[in-house]
C-alpha positions as CSV (number, residue, x, y, z in Angstrom):
1,M,0.0,0.0,0.0
2,N,1.4,3.4,-0.9
3,L,1.4,5.7,2.0
4,S,2.1,8.7,-0.2
5,P,1.8,12.1,1.5
6,Y,0.0,13.1,-1.7
7,P,-3.2,11.0,-1.7
8,H,-4.4,12.7,-4.9
9,E,-1.5,11.6,-7.0
10,P,-2.7,9.9,-10.2
11,Q,-1.1,6.6,-9.4
12,V,-2.6,6.5,-5.9
13,L,-6.1,7.4,-7.3
14,L,-5.8,4.8,-10.0
15,R,-4.7,2.1,-7.5
16,R,-7.7,2.9,-5.2
17,L,-10.1,2.8,-8.2
18,R,-8.7,-0.5,-9.4
19,W,-9.1,-2.2,-6.0
20,V,-12.7,-1.1,-5.7
21,L,-13.5,-2.0,-9.3
22,A,-11.8,-5.4,-8.9
23,A,-14.1,-6.1,-5.9
24,F,-17.1,-5.0,-8.0
25,L,-16.0,-7.2,-10.9
26,A,-15.5,-10.2,-8.6
27,G,-19.0,-9.7,-7.3
28,L,-20.4,-9.7,-10.8
29,V,-18.5,-12.8,-11.8
30,L,-19.4,-14.7,-8.6
31,S,-23.1,-13.8,-8.8
32,G,-23.0,-14.9,-12.4
33,L,-21.3,-18.2,-11.7
34,T,-23.7,-19.0,-8.9
35,A,-26.7,-18.8,-11.3
36,F,-25.6,-22.0,-13.1
37,P,-26.0,-24.6,-10.2
38,L,-29.3,-23.2,-8.8
39,Q,-30.8,-26.6,-8.0
40,L,-27.7,-27.9,-6.3
41,E,-27.4,-24.7,-4.3
42,L,-31.0,-24.8,-3.1
43,D,-30.8,-28.5,-2.2
44,Q,-27.7,-27.7,-0.1
45,L,-29.5,-24.7,1.5
46,V,-32.5,-26.8,2.4
47,A,-30.3,-29.6,3.9
48,F,-28.3,-27.0,5.8
49,R,-31.5,-25.5,7.3
50,G,-32.8,-29.0,8.1
51,L,-35.9,-28.6,6.0
52,D,-35.5,-31.8,4.1
53,A,-35.3,-34.3,6.9
54,A,-38.0,-36.9,7.2
55,N,-39.1,-35.5,10.6
56,A,-38.7,-31.9,9.6
57,P,-41.5,-29.8,10.9
58,A,-43.5,-27.6,8.5
59,P,-41.7,-24.3,8.0
60,T,-42.7,-21.8,10.7
61,N,-41.3,-18.7,9.1
62,G,-41.7,-17.1,5.7
63,L,-38.0,-17.5,4.7
64,D,-38.0,-21.3,5.1
65,A,-41.4,-21.6,3.3
66,W,-40.0,-19.4,0.4
67,I,-36.8,-21.5,0.2
68,L,-38.8,-24.7,0.0
69,T,-41.2,-23.1,-2.6
70,V,-38.3,-22.1,-4.8
71,R,-36.5,-25.5,-4.4
72,N,-39.6,-27.4,-5.2
73,G,-40.4,-25.2,-8.2
74,L,-36.9,-25.7,-9.6
75,R,-37.1,-29.4,-9.1
76,D,-40.4,-29.5,-10.9
77,M,-39.1,-27.2,-13.7
78,Y,-35.9,-29.2,-14.2
79,A,-37.9,-32.5,-14.3
80,H,-40.6,-31.3,-16.7
81,Y,-39.2,-28.2,-18.5
82,P,-35.4,-28.3,-18.3
83,W,-35.0,-25.9,-21.2
84,I,-36.3,-23.0,-19.0
85,A,-33.1,-23.2,-17.0
86,Y,-31.4,-22.1,-20.2
87,G,-32.6,-18.6,-19.3
88,T,-30.6,-18.6,-16.0
89,D,-27.6,-19.9,-18.0
90,W,-27.9,-16.8,-20.1
91,L,-28.3,-14.7,-16.9
92,A,-25.0,-16.1,-15.6
93,F,-23.3,-15.6,-18.9
94,A,-24.5,-11.9,-19.0
95,H,-23.0,-11.2,-15.6
96,V,-19.6,-12.5,-16.8
97,I,-19.8,-10.5,-20.0
98,I,-20.8,-7.3,-18.2
99,A,-17.8,-7.8,-15.9
100,I,-15.6,-8.0,-19.1
101,F,-16.9,-4.6,-20.2
102,F,-15.9,-3.1,-16.9
103,L,-12.3,-4.0,-17.7
104,G,-12.2,-1.0,-20.0
105,A,-12.8,1.3,-17.0
106,F,-10.3,-0.8,-15.0
107,I,-7.6,-0.1,-17.7
108,D,-8.4,3.5,-18.4
109,P,-11.1,5.0,-16.2
110,V,-10.9,8.5,-17.6
111,R,-11.3,7.5,-21.2
112,N,-13.9,4.9,-20.4
113,V,-15.9,6.8,-17.7
114,W,-19.0,6.0,-19.7
115,I,-18.8,2.3,-18.6
116,L,-19.0,3.4,-14.9
117,Q,-21.9,5.7,-15.8
118,A,-23.7,3.0,-17.6
119,G,-23.1,0.6,-14.7
120,L,-24.6,3.2,-12.3
121,I,-27.6,3.6,-14.5
122,A,-28.0,-0.2,-14.5
123,C,-27.8,-0.2,-10.7
124,V,-30.6,2.4,-10.5
125,L,-32.8,0.4,-12.9
126,V,-32.5,-2.7,-10.7
127,I,-34.9,-1.1,-8.2
128,P,-37.9,-0.5,-10.5
129,L,-37.3,-3.9,-12.2
130,A,-37.6,-5.6,-8.8
131,F,-40.7,-3.7,-7.8
132,I,-42.5,-4.0,-11.1
133,C,-41.7,-7.5,-12.2
134,G,-41.6,-8.9,-8.6
135,P,-45.3,-8.8,-8.1
136,L,-46.0,-10.1,-11.6
137,R,-43.9,-13.2,-10.7
138,H,-45.3,-13.5,-7.2
139,I,-42.0,-12.7,-5.5
140,P,-42.5,-11.9,-1.8
141,L,-42.1,-8.2,-0.9
142,G,-39.1,-8.9,1.4
143,W,-37.3,-10.6,-1.5
144,R,-38.0,-7.7,-3.8
145,F,-36.2,-5.5,-1.2
146,I,-33.2,-7.9,-1.3
147,D,-33.1,-7.8,-5.1
148,G,-33.4,-4.0,-5.1
149,S,-30.5,-3.8,-2.6
150,F,-28.2,-5.2,-5.2
151,G,-28.7,-2.0,-7.2
152,V,-28.0,0.1,-4.1
153,F,-24.9,-1.9,-3.0
154,G,-23.6,-1.9,-6.6
155,A,-24.0,1.8,-6.9
156,I,-21.9,2.6,-3.9
157,P,-18.5,1.4,-5.3
158,L,-19.4,2.8,-8.8
159,L,-20.1,6.2,-7.3
160,Y,-16.8,6.1,-5.5
161,C,-15.0,5.0,-8.7
162,L,-16.7,7.9,-10.6
163,R,-15.4,10.3,-7.9
164,L,-11.9,8.9,-8.3
165,T,-12.2,9.1,-12.1
166,R,-13.0,12.8,-11.9
167,Q,-10.1,13.4,-9.6
168,L,-7.9,11.4,-12.0
169,A,-9.1,13.5,-14.9
170,T,-8.3,16.7,-13.0
171,A,-4.9,15.4,-12.0
172,R,-4.0,14.5,-15.6
173,T,-5.1,17.8,-17.0
174,P,-2.2,20.2,-17.2
175,P,-2.8,23.6,-15.6
176,T,-3.8,26.2,-18.2
177,S,-1.6,29.3,-18.5
178,I,-3.1,32.8,-18.2
179,N,-1.3,33.7,-21.4
180,A,-2.4,30.6,-23.2
181,G,-2.5,32.4,-26.6
182,T,1.0,33.9,-26.4
183,P,4.2,31.9,-27.2
184,P,6.6,31.4,-24.3
């Protein structure tokens, strides 16, 4: 870690931005990769919570009931309509591809600031998507808030990266001379 007495030096700003953006990229890739094995993940979650045991009581809370509903729905879908899972395969792939686009901002954030801005717009749009489509798909209200939180928590590092990008752009811009039109 650079303990430079000049925290606004371009190399310090760029290093900070890259660390934050790397964490954001890792989150995108991980969330994408976890969309592939949904049935396995839900079966493991059900087993972990003890909901699948022969003597398991009926779920007494909304979360356990929702986990079982989703798990049973996936089992039924995979058994009778496995091609529907192709949609979540594309969802997973899209997360990885979006992460690849963010590499442009990782390499040169000033030139590719539009990528950070587009990502921020996407984060904002997560919220209306969750609250418009959620009820249409019978998603519980609490889960819609969880889905919307991905937009909020995604926006936080992107806003920080935009701030660092503005500082980088200012640090890279040479100061203008008062006598800019006259030769030295």
